C-alpha positions as CSV (number, residue, x, y, z in Angstrom):
1,X,69.3,45.7,-54.5
2,X,72.5,47.7,-54.6
3,X,75.7,45.7,-55.0
4,X,78.3,47.0,-52.7
5,X,78.2,49.6,-49.9
6,X,81.4,51.5,-50.7
7,X,82.0,55.1,-51.4
8,X,81.1,54.8,-55.1
9,X,77.7,53.2,-54.3
10,X,76.7,55.7,-51.7
11,X,75.1,58.1,-54.3
12,X,72.8,55.3,-55.5
13,X,71.5,54.8,-51.9
14,X,71.0,58.6,-51.5
15,X,69.2,59.0,-54.8
16,X,67.0,55.9,-54.2
17,X,66.0,57.3,-50.8
18,X,65.2,60.6,-52.4
19,X,63.0,58.8,-55.0
20,X,61.2,56.8,-52.2
21,X,62.8,53.5,-53.3
22,X,63.5,50.8,-50.7
23,X,67.1,49.7,-50.9
24,X,68.8,46.5,-49.9
25,X,72.6,46.6,-49.6
26,X,74.6,43.5,-50.6
27,X,78.1,43.4,-49.2
28,X,80.5,41.5,-46.9
29,X,80.6,42.9,-43.4
30,X,82.9,45.9,-42.9
31,X,83.1,49.6,-42.2
32,X,81.3,50.6,-45.4
33,X,79.6,53.9,-45.6
34,X,76.6,52.7,-47.7
35,X,75.2,50.6,-44.8
36,X,74.0,53.7,-43.0
37,X,71.8,54.7,-46.0
38,X,70.4,51.3,-46.9
39,X,67.0,50.2,-45.6
40,X,68.2,46.7,-45.3
41,X,71.5,44.8,-45.5
42,X,72.3,41.3,-46.8
43,X,75.8,40.3,-45.7
44,X,76.7,38.4,-48.8
45,X,79.8,38.6,-51.0
46,X,78.8,40.4,-54.2
47,X,80.6,37.8,-56.3
48,X,78.5,34.9,-54.8
49,X,75.8,35.1,-57.4
50,X,73.9,32.0,-56.3
51,X,73.6,33.4,-52.7
52,X,72.6,36.9,-54.0
53,X,70.1,35.3,-56.4
54,X,68.5,33.4,-53.5
55,X,68.2,36.6,-51.5
56,X,66.9,38.5,-54.5
57,X,64.2,35.9,-55.0
58,X,63.3,35.9,-51.3
59,X,63.1,39.7,-51.2
60,X,61.2,39.9,-54.5
61,X,63.3,42.7,-55.7
62,X,62.4,45.0,-58.7
63,X,65.9,45.9,-59.8
64,X,69.6,45.4,-59.1
65,X,72.4,47.9,-59.7
66,X,75.9,49.0,-58.9
67,X,78.4,51.7,-59.8
68,X,82.1,52.1,-59.7
69,X,83.0,48.4,-59.4
70,X,83.4,45.5,-61.9
71,X,83.3,42.6,-59.5
72,X,79.6,42.6,-58.9
73,X,78.6,43.0,-62.6
74,X,78.5,39.2,-63.2
75,X,76.1,38.8,-60.2
76,X,73.8,41.5,-61.7
77,X,73.7,39.6,-65.0
78,X,72.8,36.3,-63.3
79,X,70.0,37.9,-61.2
80,X,68.6,39.8,-64.2
81,X,68.5,36.7,-66.3
82,X,67.0,34.4,-63.7
83,X,64.4,36.9,-62.4
84,X,63.6,38.5,-65.8
85,X,64.8,42.0,-64.6
86,X,66.0,44.8,-66.8
87,X,69.8,45.0,-67.1
88,X,72.7,43.4,-68.8
89,X,72.6,39.6,-69.5
90,X,74.7,37.0,-67.7
91,X,76.6,36.3,-70.9
92,X,77.4,39.9,-71.4
93,X,78.3,40.3,-67.7
94,X,80.7,37.3,-68.0
95,X,82.5,39.0,-70.9
96,X,82.6,42.4,-69.0
97,X,84.0,40.7,-65.9
98,X,86.8,38.7,-67.7
99,X,89.4,40.6,-69.6
100,X,90.3,37.5,-71.6
101,X,86.8,36.9,-72.8
102,X,86.6,40.6,-73.6
103,X,89.8,40.5,-75.7
104,X,88.5,37.4,-77.6
105,X,85.2,39.1,-78.4
106,X,87.1,42.2,-79.6
107,X,89.2,40.1,-82.0
108,X,86.0,38.4,-83.2
109,X,84.2,41.6,-84.0
110,X,87.2,43.6,-85.3
111,X,87.5,46.0,-82.4
112,X,90.9,47.7,-82.4
113,X,92.8,46.6,-79.4
114,X,96.3,45.7,-78.2
115,X,97.9,42.3,-79.1
116,X,97.9,39.9,-76.2
117,X,98.6,36.3,-75.0
118,X,96.7,34.1,-72.4
119,X,99.2,32.8,-69.9
120,X,98.7,30.0,-67.3
121,X,100.5,30.4,-64.0
122,X,101.6,26.7,-64.0
123,X,103.5,27.0,-67.3
124,X,107.2,27.8,-67.3
125,X,107.5,29.1,-70.9
126,X,106.5,32.7,-70.3
127,X,109.4,34.2,-72.3
128,X,108.6,31.9,-75.2
129,X,104.8,32.7,-75.1
130,X,105.4,36.4,-75.1
131,X,108.3,36.5,-77.6
132,X,106.1,37.9,-80.4
133,X,104.9,40.8,-78.2
134,X,106.9,44.1,-78.0
135,X,108.0,45.7,-74.8
136,X,106.7,47.4,-72.7
137,X,104.1,44.9,-71.7
138,X,101.1,44.9,-69.3
139,X,100.4,41.9,-67.0
140,X,96.7,41.8,-66.1
141,X,94.6,39.7,-63.8
142,X,91.5,39.0,-65.9
143,X,89.0,39.2,-63.0
144,X,90.1,42.3,-61.1
145,X,88.5,45.7,-60.7
146,X,90.0,49.1,-61.2
147,X,93.8,49.0,-61.3
148,X,94.4,46.0,-59.1
149,X,96.5,43.2,-60.6
150,X,97.8,45.3,-63.5
151,X,101.5,45.7,-63.8
152,X,103.7,47.4,-66.4
153,X,106.7,45.3,-67.4
154,X,109.7,46.8,-69.3
155,X,112.1,43.8,-69.3
156,X,112.1,40.0,-68.9
157,X,113.8,40.4,-65.6
158,X,110.6,41.9,-64.2
159,X,108.4,38.9,-65.3
160,X,108.6,37.0,-62.0
161,X,107.7,39.9,-59.7
162,X,104.8,41.0,-62.0
163,X,103.4,37.5,-62.1
164,X,103.4,37.4,-58.3
165,X,101.5,40.7,-58.1
166,X,98.9,39.3,-60.6
167,X,98.6,36.0,-58.8
168,X,98.0,37.7,-55.5
169,X,94.7,39.3,-56.6
170,X,93.2,36.8,-59.1
171,X,90.9,33.8,-58.6
172,X,91.9,32.3,-62.0
173,X,94.7,30.0,-62.9
174,X,95.6,32.2,-65.9
175,X,96.1,35.9,-66.8
176,X,96.9,37.9,-69.9
177,X,99.9,39.7,-71.1
178,X,99.4,42.4,-73.7
179,X,101.4,45.1,-75.4
180,X,101.5,48.5,-73.8
181,X,100.4,50.9,-76.5
182,X,102.3,54.2,-76.2
183,X,99.8,57.0,-76.7
184,X,97.4,59.3,-75.0
185,X,95.1,57.6,-72.5
186,X,91.5,58.7,-72.2
187,X,88.1,57.3,-71.5
188,X,84.4,57.6,-72.1
189,X,81.1,57.2,-70.3
190,X,78.2,55.9,-72.3
191,X,74.8,54.3,-71.8
192,X,73.0,51.6,-73.8
193,X,69.2,51.3,-73.5
194,X,67.1,48.9,-75.5
195,X,70.0,48.1,-77.8
196,X,70.7,51.8,-78.6
197,X,73.6,53.8,-77.4
198,X,72.2,56.9,-75.8
199,X,75.4,59.0,-75.6
200,X,79.1,58.6,-75.7
201,X,81.0,61.2,-73.6
202,X,84.8,61.2,-74.0
203,X,86.7,62.5,-71.0
204,X,90.3,63.2,-70.1
205,X,92.1,61.4,-67.3
206,X,94.3,62.7,-64.5
207,X,96.6,59.7,-63.9
208,X,98.6,58.8,-60.8
209,X,101.8,57.0,-61.9
210,X,102.6,54.1,-59.6
211,X,103.3,50.5,-60.8
212,X,100.9,51.4,-63.6
213,X,98.8,54.4,-64.4
214,X,95.9,54.8,-62.0
215,X,93.0,57.2,-62.7
216,X,93.1,60.0,-60.1
217,X,90.6,62.3,-61.6
218,X,88.8,63.3,-64.9
219,X,87.7,66.2,-66.9
220,X,85.2,67.0,-69.8
221,X,85.0,68.0,-72.5
222,X,88.0,66.1,-73.9
223,X,89.1,67.7,-77.2
224,X,89.7,65.1,-79.8
225,X,91.7,65.7,-83.0
226,X,89.6,66.3,-86.1
227,X,88.2,63.0,-87.4
228,X,88.9,61.0,-84.3
229,X,85.5,61.6,-82.7
230,X,83.8,59.3,-85.2
231,X,86.5,56.7,-84.7
232,X,85.8,56.7,-81.0
233,X,82.1,56.3,-81.6
234,X,82.7,53.5,-84.1
235,X,85.1,51.5,-81.8
236,X,82.9,52.0,-78.7
237,X,79.7,50.9,-80.5
238,X,81.5,47.9,-82.0
239,X,82.9,46.9,-78.6
240,X,79.5,47.2,-77.0
241,X,78.0,45.0,-79.7
242,X,80.8,42.5,-79.4
243,X,80.3,42.2,-75.6
244,X,76.4,42.1,-75.9
245,X,76.0,44.9,-73.4
246,X,72.5,46.3,-73.1
247,X,70.4,48.3,-70.5
248,X,73.4,49.4,-68.5
249,X,76.0,52.2,-68.1
250,X,79.3,51.9,-69.9
251,X,82.8,52.7,-68.6
252,X,85.4,52.7,-71.4
253,X,89.2,53.0,-71.4
254,X,91.1,53.9,-74.5
255,X,94.5,54.7,-75.9
256,X,94.9,57.0,-78.9
257,X,97.9,56.4,-81.1
258,X,98.4,58.0,-84.5
259,X,94.9,59.4,-84.2
260,X,93.4,55.9,-83.9
261,X,91.4,54.7,-81.0
262,X,92.5,51.4,-79.3
263,X,90.0,49.9,-76.8
264,X,91.7,48.8,-73.6
265,X,88.6,47.5,-71.9
266,X,84.9,48.3,-71.3
267,X,82.9,47.7,-68.2
268,X,79.1,47.3,-67.9
269,X,78.7,49.9,-65.2
270,X,79.3,53.6,-64.5
271,X,82.9,54.6,-63.9
272,X,84.4,55.4,-60.5
273,X,86.5,58.4,-59.6
274,X,83.6,60.9,-59.9
275,X,82.7,59.8,-63.5
276,X,79.0,59.6,-62.7
277,X,79.2,63.1,-61.4
278,X,81.0,64.2,-64.6
279,X,78.1,62.9,-66.7
280,X,75.6,64.5,-64.3
281,X,77.2,67.9,-64.5
282,X,78.0,67.8,-68.2
283,X,74.5,66.9,-69.3
284,X,72.5,68.5,-66.5
285,X,70.7,65.5,-64.9
286,X,71.4,63.1,-62.1
287,X,73.1,60.1,-63.8
288,X,72.5,57.9,-60.8
289,X,68.8,58.5,-61.2
290,X,68.9,57.3,-64.8
291,X,70.8,54.1,-63.7
292,X,68.2,53.4,-61.1
293,X,65.3,54.1,-63.4
294,X,66.7,51.7,-66.1
295,X,67.2,48.9,-63.5
296,X,63.5,49.3,-62.6
297,X,62.3,48.9,-66.1
298,X,61.7,52.5,-66.9
299,X,62.9,54.2,-70.1
300,X,64.6,57.4,-69.0
301,X,65.6,60.1,-71.5
302,X,69.2,61.1,-71.9
303,X,69.3,64.7,-73.2
304,X,72.6,65.9,-74.5
305,X,71.9,69.5,-75.5
306,X,73.7,70.9,-72.4
307,X,77.5,70.7,-72.1
308,X,78.9,72.0,-68.8
309,X,82.7,71.7,-68.5
310,X,83.8,70.1,-65.2
311,X,86.9,68.5,-63.6
312,X,87.6,66.3,-60.6
313,X,90.5,64.9,-58.6
314,X,90.8,62.5,-55.8
315,X,92.3,63.4,-52.4
316,X,95.0,61.0,-51.4
317,X,97.8,60.4,-48.9
318,X,101.4,59.8,-49.7
319,X,101.8,57.5,-46.7
320,X,100.1,55.0,-44.5
321,X,99.0,56.6,-41.2
322,X,96.4,58.3,-39.1
323,X,94.7,61.6,-40.1
324,X,95.8,64.2,-37.6
325,X,94.3,67.3,-39.4
326,X,91.6,67.6,-42.0
327,X,90.5,71.1,-43.0
328,X,88.6,72.7,-45.9
329,X,89.2,76.4,-46.1
330,X,87.1,76.9,-49.3
331,X,84.2,79.3,-49.2
332,X,81.0,78.0,-50.8
333,X,80.9,79.1,-54.5
334,X,78.9,78.2,-57.5
335,X,81.7,76.4,-59.4
336,X,82.7,74.1,-56.5
337,X,80.3,71.2,-57.1
338,X,81.4,69.0,-54.3
339,X,84.2,68.5,-51.7
340,X,84.0,65.2,-49.9
341,X,86.1,63.7,-47.2
342,X,85.8,59.9,-46.9
343,X,87.4,59.7,-43.4
344,X,87.6,61.7,-40.2
345,X,90.4,62.9,-38.0
346,X,91.7,59.8,-36.1
347,X,91.0,57.4,-39.0
348,X,93.7,55.2,-40.5
349,X,94.3,55.6,-44.2
350,X,96.6,54.0,-46.8
351,X,99.2,55.5,-49.1
352,X,97.6,55.9,-52.5
353,X,98.3,53.0,-54.8
354,X,95.0,52.1,-56.4
355,X,91.6,53.8,-56.5
356,X,90.1,52.5,-53.3
357,X,93.0,54.1,-51.4
358,X,91.3,57.5,-52.0
359,X,90.5,59.7,-49.0
360,X,88.1,62.1,-50.7
361,X,87.5,64.1,-53.8
362,X,86.9,67.5,-55.2
363,X,84.6,68.2,-58.2
364,X,84.3,71.6,-59.9
365,X,82.7,73.1,-63.0
366,X,82.9,76.3,-65.1
367,X,81.8,78.1,-68.2
368,X,84.9,76.8,-69.8
369,X,87.2,73.8,-69.0
370,X,90.0,76.2,-68.2
371,X,87.7,77.8,-65.6
372,X,86.7,74.5,-64.1
373,X,90.4,73.3,-63.9
374,X,91.5,76.6,-62.4
375,X,88.8,76.4,-59.7
376,X,89.8,72.8,-59.0
377,X,93.4,73.7,-58.5
378,X,92.6,76.6,-56.3
379,X,90.1,74.5,-54.2
380,X,92.8,71.8,-53.7
381,X,95.2,74.4,-52.4
382,X,92.7,75.3,-49.7
383,X,92.3,71.7,-48.4
384,X,94.7,70.7,-45.7
385,X,95.1,67.1,-44.7
386,X,97.9,65.9,-42.4
387,X,98.6,62.1,-42.1
388,X,101.2,60.8,-39.7
């Protein structure tokens, strides 16, 4: 079973088909690209873990996976526990799916993270509860995926509007407010198998600045200051242990301040925004294949001898509208790994605000990071998309 049929799950369907594995898509109805690659579709909301569990039992599945989304992780944990399948546990999935539980575990295990407060919507003492925190602040829905329901707040006058944004996306009666740590934002992909972290790959982030910073691309390698690499490893491993994550991909978000790593959050799945492709190119294997193999109870190897620099950016629109022109004038070349359009001429697209508003991506590589980035910039200049 593959949770979701969106653009970030499509590579799982394609790799499974290549491996001769029968796939069942689980998703609400909609115009999702993964449906055309699945062998079977179950029209179930991926957060309805009781319904998904019943379908999984009926279908006698051998494994369950997702990529690029947090919302289905708790369902995966439930199914893995109940059916004895490889993958993260329900308890770990609950922590990975709730930013409040995550923060509580970080405090318990001594993970370095931003100070925060739990806030109930019904309470009217928001200023009092956050008085000990320093501006700027971040208001966060605890059960959202990606950048939805996350708002930066610079003054008390912005509290009411920020609270409305959070309330519009959450299913909980509470949220968290945490201090915004001024520093350099970066991330890491990792994988934990049989209780052992197989690799930790730090990566730089290209950030789109809207209401808050939204990842719009990534690059590796990410050069860390001397001595910080070990701190990243220590904080990542401590956070993984705190959350109880095992037999799953890891998507980590960090802030570095004064050469110290602060953990923003960690998800129990591969990252979106071409991050699985980043791992694949960097280490020289298909990361989606490793994810599938682990879900089926195999024990894949994760060699790290190879290190191929690569970079990626999303294609996006600066307005709502219909695509009138979409043209790729790039000639095929070795260092352009992939250029993908998510939509066709005549399709309606949204102004970029959060990750799912993307309209495509470009991924490049090179002998050096400078070469990969230069190729990326040149490739983007040869792509022409008009939205009206």
